[in-house]
C-alpha positions in Angstrom: 68.4 142.6 138.3 70.7 139.6 137.7 74.1 139.9 136.1 72.9 138.1 133.0 69.8 140.3 132.7 72.0 143.4 133.2 74.3 142.3 130.5 71.5 141.8 128.1 70.1 145.2 128.9 73.4 146.9 128.2 73.8 144.9 125.0 70.4 146.0 123.8 71.1 149.6 124.7 74.4 149.5 122.9 72.7 147.9 119.9 70.0 150.5 119.9 72.6 153.3 120.0 74.8 151.8 117.3 72.0 151.1 114.7 71.0 154.8 114.3 74.7 155.8 113.9 75.2 153.1 111.3 72.2 154.4 109.4 73.6 157.9 109.4 77.0 156.6 108.1 75.2 154.7 105.4 73.1 157.7 104.5 76.3 159.9 104.2 78.1 157.2 102.0 75.1 156.9 99.7 74.9 160.7 99.3 78.5 161.2 98.5 78.7 158.3 96.1 75.6 159.5 94.3 76.6 163.1 94.1 80.1 162.1 92.8 78.6 159.8 90.2 76.4 162.6 88.9 79.4 164.5 87.6 80.6 161.4 85.6 77.2 160.5 84.3 76.5 164.1 83.2 79.8 164.0 81.3 78.9 160.7 79.7 75.4 161.6 78.5 76.6 165.1 77.4 77.3 163.8 73.9 73.6 163.0 73.4 71.8 165.7 75.5 72.1 169.5 75.7 72.5 171.3 79.0 68.8 172.4 79.0 67.4 169.1 77.8 69.3 167.1 80.3 68.3 169.4 83.1 64.6 169.0 82.3 64.9 165.3 82.0 66.7 164.9 85.3 64.3 167.2 87.2 61.2 165.6 85.7 62.4 162.1 86.9 63.5 163.6 90.2 60.1 165.2 90.8 58.3 161.9 90.0 60.5 159.9 92.4 60.3 162.5 95.1 56.5 162.6 94.7 56.4 158.9 95.4 58.6 159.4 98.5 56.2 162.1 99.7 53.3 159.5 99.9 52.4 159.1 103.5 54.4 162.1 104.6 52.6 164.9 106.4 52.3 168.2 104.5 53.2 171.3 106.4 51.1 174.4 105.5 53.3 177.1 103.9 53.0 180.9 104.1 53.2 183.2 101.1 56.8 184.0 102.2 57.6 180.3 102.4 56.4 179.8 98.8 58.4 182.7 97.6 61.6 181.3 99.1 60.9 177.8 97.7 60.5 179.4 94.3 63.9 181.0 94.6 65.4 177.6 95.7 63.7 175.9 92.8 64.9 178.4 90.2 68.5 178.7 91.5 69.5 175.4 93.1 67.5 173.1 90.8 66.9 175.1 87.6 69.9 177.3 86.9 72.4 175.0 88.8 71.6 172.0 86.7 71.7 173.8 83.4 74.9 175.5 84.3 76.5 172.3 85.5 75.5 170.4 82.4 76.9 173.1 80.1 80.1 173.3 82.1 80.8 169.6 81.5 80.4 170.0 77.8 84.0 171.4 77.8 85.4 170.5 81.2 86.2 167.0 82.4 84.1 165.8 85.4 86.9 166.1 88.0 87.8 169.7 87.1 84.1 170.7 87.2 83.7 169.0 90.6 86.7 170.9 92.0 85.3 174.2 90.9 81.8 173.6 92.1 83.2 172.5 95.5 84.0 176.1 96.4 80.3 176.3 97.2 80.8 175.8 100.9 82.9 179.0 101.0 80.3 180.9 99.1 77.7 179.7 101.5 79.7 180.8 104.5 80.3 184.2 103.0 76.6 184.6 102.1 75.6 183.5 105.7 77.9 186.2 107.0 76.5 188.9 104.8 72.8 188.0 104.7 72.1 185.8 107.8 74.1 187.8 110.3 76.7 185.0 111.0 79.7 187.3 110.6 82.7 187.0 108.3 85.7 185.7 110.3 89.3 186.5 109.1 89.9 182.8 108.3 86.9 182.8 106.1 88.3 185.7 104.0 91.7 184.0 103.8 90.2 180.7 102.8 88.1 182.4 100.1 91.1 184.0 98.6 93.1 180.8 98.6 90.2 178.9 97.0 89.7 181.4 94.2 93.5 181.2 93.6 92.9 177.5 93.2 90.2 178.2 90.6 92.7 180.4 88.7 95.2 177.5 88.7 92.4 175.1 87.4 91.7 177.6 84.6 95.4 177.8 83.6 95.8 174.0 83.9 92.7 173.4 81.8 93.9 175.5 79.0 91.4 178.4 79.5 93.1 180.3 76.8 90.8 178.3 74.6 87.3 179.9 74.7 85.6 176.6 75.2 87.3 175.8 78.5 87.0 179.4 79.7 83.3 179.4 79.2 83.1 176.0 80.9 84.8 177.4 84.0 82.4 180.4 84.0 79.4 178.0 83.9 80.9 175.9 86.7 81.4 179.0 88.8 77.7 179.9 88.1 76.8 176.4 89.3 78.7 177.0 92.5 77.0 180.4 93.1 73.5 179.0 92.5 74.1 176.0 94.7 75.2 178.4 97.5 72.2 180.6 96.9 69.8 177.6 97.2 71.4 176.5 100.4 71.3 180.0 102.0 67.6 180.3 101.1 66.8 176.8 102.3 68.4 177.2 105.7 65.7 179.4 107.3 62.9 177.1 105.8 64.3 174.0 107.5 63.3 175.4 110.9 59.6 175.2 109.8 59.3 172.7 106.9 60.4 169.1 106.3 63.5 168.8 104.1 61.8 166.4 101.7 58.9 168.8 101.2 61.3 171.6 100.3 63.3 169.3 98.0 60.1 168.0 96.2 58.8 171.5 95.6 62.2 172.9 94.6 62.7 170.1 92.1 59.2 170.5 90.7 59.7 174.3 90.3 63.0 173.7 88.6 61.4 171.3 86.2 58.7 173.9 85.3 61.4 176.5 84.8 63.1 174.2 82.3 60.0 173.5 80.3 61.2 175.8 77.5 63.8 173.0 76.8 61.0 170.4 76.3 61.2 170.5 72.5 64.9 170.0 72.7 64.5 167.1 75.1 62.0 165.3 72.9 64.3 165.5 69.9 67.3 164.3 71.9 65.3 161.4 73.4 64.4 160.3 69.9 68.0 159.9 68.9 69.9 159.2 72.1 71.1 155.6 72.7 69.4 153.6 75.5 72.4 153.9 77.8 72.3 157.7 77.7 68.5 157.7 78.4 69.2 155.4 81.3 71.8 157.9 82.5 69.1 160.7 82.5 66.8 158.5 84.5 69.6 157.6 86.9 70.5 161.3 87.4 66.9 162.1 88.4 66.3 159.1 90.6 69.6 158.6 92.5 71.7 161.8 92.7 68.6 164.0 92.8 65.7 162.2 94.6 67.5 159.6 96.7 70.7 161.5 97.6 68.8 164.6 98.6 66.7 162.4 100.9 69.6 160.6 102.5 71.4 164.0 102.9 68.3 165.4 104.8 68.2 162.2 106.9 71.8 162.7 108.0 71.4 166.4 108.4 68.7 165.9 111.0 70.9 163.7 113.1 74.3 165.4 113.1 75.6 169.0 113.0 75.5 170.7 109.6 79.2 171.8 109.9 80.4 168.2 110.5 78.2 166.9 107.7 79.4 169.6 105.3 83.0 168.6 105.8 82.2 165.2 104.3 81.5 166.7 100.9 85.2 167.6 100.5 85.8 164.1 99.4 83.5 164.4 96.4 86.1 165.9 93.9 88.5 163.0 94.7 85.7 160.5 94.1 84.8 162.2 90.8 88.4 162.1 89.6 88.5 158.4 90.5 85.2 157.6 88.8 86.1 159.7 85.8 89.3 157.8 85.3 87.7 154.3 85.8 84.6 154.9 83.6 85.6 157.6 81.2 89.4 157.4 81.1 89.6 161.1 82.0 92.3 162.6 84.2 92.6 166.4 84.9 95.9 168.0 84.1 98.5 168.1 86.8 98.1 171.9 87.2 94.3 171.5 87.4 94.6 168.9 90.1 97.0 171.2 92.0 94.4 173.9 91.7 91.8 171.6 93.1 94.0 170.8 96.0 94.5 174.5 96.6 90.7 175.0 96.5 90.2 172.3 99.1 92.9 173.9 101.3 91.0 177.1 101.0 87.8 175.5 102.1 89.6 173.9 105.0 91.1 177.2 106.0 87.8 178.9 105.8 86.5 176.6 108.5 89.2 177.5 111.1 88.1 179.3 114.1 90.4 181.7 116.1 91.4 180.4 119.5 90.4 182.7 122.3 92.1 182.3 125.6 89.1 183.5 127.6 86.8 181.0 125.8 89.2 178.1 126.4 89.5 179.1 130.1 85.8 179.3 130.5 85.3 175.9 128.9 88.0 174.3 131.1 86.3 175.7 134.2 82.9 174.3 133.1 84.4 170.9 132.4 86.2 170.9 135.8 83.1 171.8 137.7 81.1 168.9 136.3 
């Protein structure tokens, strides 16, 4: 092979390797921006839609868009146990989560809500240790305690002495718990089923669960301004359908732990978007509490250093 041909081959190989990495980065950016924007849009349309009505509208649109994305995809046959798990995911992660999040933002600003919901990764880790046999390391316990101390600071900073904010914090915590529940039930399914199939079914089941709010949604659609209705459509199409798809794309191409770390930036993005588009800024103490929450999440991801493991790894590297 000539030098010129060799150089072209290397260039092509590098280009082939760079393009997938670029796509993963783009997928992550789209996901984070979409999820962060959801908190702000929910806050914006909350003046015209109730928690239940908004959840039904968002999930109905999301189901329709995901159905279109499913066209041409292969359908993997599911067992009775798989269906049961998907129902749990649909009821918790899509149904209860969306209603709880919407109600929370009736009294809490978008940034404060995002900081509370972002303790979800710790709840997931604790649940994995208790129910999936992954163990509960010491740093996980420390991180959880620090994060919940941050939630307490957010409560004080948000003026939780007023019943409205106190209830809002409770709903935000419920959203974090149901988000974690959905992820824990989804994890075993991802070994057997495509992520988009699980997301489509979960979203559809969540929409069915929210059907009791249909009368409320119809009345609210009749009186809501066009921008608020557009906001509902956006929530279903972008943060739900598209963002979950881009998240699944990235998750299949990089470790879940590394990808999960990227969500720590969501509260900061929400605070920025809330300030730019809604003029909202959490109180200083609430922001401090959010920082404490993020520190707790970071601490929970620490792993104890073991001399024997390090030594073994060094030997393995040296032998190569």
